[in-house]
Every structure is written in C-alpha cells, then in structure tokens.
N, C-alpha and C positions, 0 to 999 in steps of 0.2 A: 504494500500500500504506500502510495506517495505521501510524504509529509505535507501537512497542511500549513501554509503560511496564514495563520488565522488571526483575526482580531482578538483582543483580549476577552471579549464577552460573547456569549450566545444566550439568547432568551427565547421565550415561547409565548405566543398569543393563541388563546383558544376562544373560538366564537360560539361555544355551546351549541354546536350543531345537533339537531335531533336526528335520530336514526329510525328507520322503518321498524315498527314493532315496539318502539320505546317512546315514552311520553316526554314532555318538556322537563318534568321534575327529574327524570333519570338523566337527561342531558346536563342539567345544572349540577347534579351530584357527580356526574362524570368529570365535569370541569374541576371541581374541588379535588377529586382523586388525582386528576392529571397534574394539578399544581403540586401535590405532595410528591409525585413521581419526579417532576422537574426539579424540585428542591433536592431530592435524594441524589439525582444525577449531577447536580452542580450547576444548573442553569442560573443565570444571573438574576433574571426577573421573569415574572409570569403576569401577563396582561389579559384582560377580558374586554369585550366589545359591546357596542350598542346597536341594536336593530329593532325596528318596530313593525309589528303585524306581519312577520315573515314566518310561514309555516315551518320552515326548516331551521329556524334559529330561536333558541329559548332565551338568549341573553338580551333582555330589553332594559335592564336597570343596572348598568355596570358598576356604579359605586356600591350598590347593595351586594352584588355578587363579589366584588373585590373584598368587601368586609368578611364574607364567608370564607374566601380563599385565605385571607390574612389570618383569620382565626384558626384555620386548619393547618397552618404552616408556622415556621418560627424564624427562618433566616432569609428566605428568598424575597426579593423586592416584589411588590404587588402593585398593580395599577391598571390603567385603562388604555385601550388602543382602538378607539378612544371614546371619550364623552363627546358627542356632537354638539359643540357649543351653541350653534344657532338654534338648537331645539330648546334651550334653557336660559334662564336668567343667570348671568354671571355671578350675582350675589349668592344665589342658592347653590350653584356649583362650588363656589368657594367654601360655603358652610359645610357642604357634604364632604369635601376633601379635608377640611379642617377636622371634622369628626374622625375620619379615617386616620389622619396623621397623628391626632392626639391619642387614639387607641393603639396605634402601631407605629411608634416613633422611629424615624430613620429607615422605613421600609416602603413608603407610599410614593408612587409616581403618578403624575397627572398628565396623561396623554389626551390631547384634544384634537378633534377634527372639525371640518367646516361644512360637512354635509347636512342636509335637512332631510325630512321624511322622503322615502323613496317614491311614493305615489301621492297623487293629489289628495286622496282620501286621508292618508296618514298625516299629511301636512295640515289639513284642516283640523284633524283631531288634536294635533299638537299646537294649533293656533299659530302656524307658521306658513310661509310660502317660499318659493325658490329664491326670492330676492333677499331673504334674511342671510343667506350665505355670503352675500356681498359685504356685509358688515362684520365679517369675522375678525378682521384686524382690530377694529374698535372694541368688539366684545372681548377679545383676548387681552387688550390693554386694560379694560375695566376689571377683568378677573384678576390679573396680576396685581392691580392696585388694591383690590380687596385683601390680597394675601400679604403684600409687603407694607400695607398701611398708608400708601401714597394717594389713594383715591380721594378726591375732594368734591366730587359731584353730589355726594350725599353727606353733608356735615353731620357729625355726631352719630353716624351709623357705622357699625363695625361688623365685619364677618367673623363672628366668634364660633369656634375657637381657632379659626384659620389664621387670623392676623398674627404675623410674626413667626409662624411655624415654618419649618423646612419642608416644602412641598415642591419638588422639582417638576417643572412643566416641560412638556414635549409637544411638538406640532406634527400631526400626520399630514404629509405633503401630497396633495392632489391638485393639479392645476397651479393656482397661484400660491399654494401653501408653502413651497420652498422659499419664495421671496419674502413672505410674511414672517416665517420663522427666522430668516436671516436678519430682517430689519428689527425684530424684537430681541435678537440675541439669544435664541433658544435652540436646544437640540432638535434635530429633525428626524422623522421616520419616513423613509421613501420606499415605495414598492411599485409594480411588482417586478420580480426578477426576470420575467420572460421578455419584457421590452427593455433590453439592456441600453439601447441608445437613449430612450426617454429617461431611464433611471439616471444615466450619467449626466444628461442635460440638467436634470433637477438638482443633482449634487453640485454641479458646476455653478448654477445660479445661486444656490445656497452659500457655497464657500466664497464666491466672488462678492456677494452682498452682505456677508456676515458683519454685524456690528456688536462688539463685546458688550456684555451687560452684567448686571449683578447675578443673573441666573447662569451665565456661561461666559467664560473669558475667551474661549476659542470654539470654532465649529465642532460639533459632535454629530456624526452621521450614523444612523441605524438603517440598514437596508432590510426590507421585509419581504418574505415570500415563502412559497412552498418548497420544502426539502423532504425527500423521501429516500430512506436508506434501507436496504434489505440484503439478504444473502445472494439474491440473483436479480438481474435487471427486470425479469418478468414479475417477480414479487414486488419490486419497487413500483412498477407500473400499476399493479393492482391496487396499491395504496392510493394512487391518483384517480382511479376510475370513478368512485362515487361522487367526488366533488366535481369532476369534469362533466358527468352526466347531469348533476343538479344545475350547473350553470347553463348547459345546453338546453335543458328542459325549461329553465326560467326564461331564456331568450326566445323560445318558440311557443310557450304557453302562458307566459306572463306571471308565473308564480314559482317561488323557489321551494322545492320539495325537500322533505327529509332525505337523508342519505340512505341509499339502498345498497345491498351487498354487491360486490364487484361481479360475482358470477351471474347474478340476476340481470345486471345491466348488460353484460357481454352477450347474454342470450337474447336480448331484445331485438326486435325488428324495428330499425330506425328509418325515418324518412331521410332523404338525401341531405336536407338542411340540418336535421338533428345530427346526422352522422358527421357532417362537416364541422359543426360547432363542437361536438364531442371530441373529435380527433384534434381540433385546434386547442382544446383545453388541456390535452395531454402533452402538447409540444412545448418545448422550451423550459420545462420545469427542471429543477435540480433533483434528479432521481437516478438511482442506480445502486451499485455496490459501494462499499466503503471507499475503495480506491478511486472509483469514478467520481463520487461526490466530493471527496477530498480535493481532487484535481480541479473540479468545477468551482468549489468554494475558494480555492487559492486564486483562480483567475478572477473571480468576482471581487475579492478583496483587493487584488492588484489593480483592477480597472477602476474601482470606486474609492479606494482608500477608506473603506468602511471601518468604523470604530466598533461596530456591533452588528450581529445578524439576528433578526427577529424571525423565528420560524412560525409560519401560520398554517401548517398542514392540518387538514381535516380529512377523516376517512371513516368508513363504517366499522371496520375491524379495529377495535381498540387495542387488542393484543399486538397487531401489526404496527399500530401507531407507537405504542410504548417501545417495541423493539427498534423502530426507526429512531426514536429519541435516544435510546440507549446506544445505538451504533454511532449516531452523530456525536454524542457526548464523548465516545471513545476517539473519534476522529479529531475532535477539538481539544482533547486532553482536559476535559472538565473534571470537577470533583477534587 
C-alpha cells in the first residue's frame, strides 16, 4: 500500500440517512452509534446535518442531534455540517450553540450553510424564501456578534450562555460561500470531491481573499466528500450504490428515498435516464482498496492543500460503512 501524504485530520459527517425497512428513530440512533465508532477510530470531529421534509433523511434538528452525539461521546469534537443559517434567527442559533458549548466545553463546532428549504412548500413552512440566502453574509456577521459580544443592533440583549464562549465557526462553501468565508476570516468546508476543478477554484478564491480574524489567523480548508474503502474494488463500489440510486431517483421522481440494499438496486430495471444518472453518481468518487484510496487521497491533498478531509459517505450496509471507516483510519494513521 502506498503511503498517504495526509492532512493532519480526518473527520466524519453523517446525514442520518434512513434505510429501507428502518424508521427515522433507528437512523438517529445509528448516527449516535456511528459517532462512538468514529471516536474509537481516532477521527477528529463528527458532524450532523440539517434537512427538512426529506423522506430519506431523519436529521432535521442538528443542534438537538449534536447534543445527543456529544452526550454519547467524550473526546471527539461534535458539530454541524451544517445549520442552514437563512432558515433561522441568528440570535436563536447563537443561544443553541451556547447551550451546547456550555454543556460540552472545548468540543463544539458551529458549521453553517447558506441554503434554504429545498422546495417551495418547505420554504413556506419555514417562513423563508430563496432570497433569504442572499443575506447570508449579514446573518453570519450578526451571529458572530452575538457570540463575541460585539453586536450593537440590539442594546442590552445578550445571547446567553453563548456570549464569550469558545464556539469555532465554519462556513460550508457552495457558490459564493468560499468568498464569504474568506472575507469573514473563517475556516471553510468545500465539496464535492468529484468536481475537482470546481473544488480547486473554490479553494483558490478562499485563500486569495482570506482576511485574518479573531476566529482564524490563517486559511483553514476542509474538503468534503464520499470515501469508500473495502477489500476489493467491487465491494467499495457496492458501498456507493445506495446513495447513487437515491440521488438518481430524486432527480427523476422529485423525492429523495430511503437507502435500499445494493443488491436490490442492481437488480432493478432502470429507464435510460435513471441509469445514466445512477452511473454518473458512481463516477469520480474516492472508492477502492486501501492502496487505491491512499493514492487518491494523496493526490487530493497535493492538489488542494487541504488541512482536513471530511468524509460524508452514506450507505445501506452499516457493517460495510464501519469497515470502510476502519480501513480509512488505518490509511490515515488515526488513533
């Protein structure tokens, strides 16, 4: 196996994907169990995400789920990847992370995104519309002001217990996110790994525009995406199959379904469009044996100068996922 020229940190993001035959409660409990596994293997941080009204995703309240994860672990950093700030009042987000940081000092990360509800119906239910994403930079500034005590728009109002606590912020970069993170002087999370040119452009925009701040004195880049490691290339590919099919189904039917077993998907009769989207979802991922993935990760780190890799792999077979995480930990010399 080739040595991996690795960044100092590897982390894991779990989106609490539901699986066929299992309910949302099982998915959330699986997330907590997976966090314990990540901690045992030596991963640096474990993040959860925010999705609303998606049949295939149980994680709709990331700060609540992060609290459960933090309570079930003891050393791994815990956070969100991310809280979608345009969906919420910055004051309330500050209070929520303040509670987390007070309960679990030195372990809480505040990952923030600029997406709004995926459909018009969800946006109406949240009391938001697409234009709210355009105000992300201002929302971000307000949120940081609640935490460091510099906000002046609301005199004599304080986000307790957040104000003055150490709550490191991170920006999830999509579209303008890299430039916003750079201007604010915050660490950035960029994905996905399949579109390497777009990834490198975002990293360049971020590094070129970075302004040192009290939150970060120099740029910090986390690259995020799917990584699947197995004993054979075929086994690694099977890890990718459930998510690739869910994405293809969502793009052809308008709803994101629970993950199905790989063998069930491979036996399906697909339309030409479904097949094309499904195969496209399998291409370009970091998947294979330990040697193959080590080489690919080495190239990724060399091309991007990443400080950290955030693994976002989802699959139906939890045993295969844990085995992949274990093999990746071995590649990266974690623990």
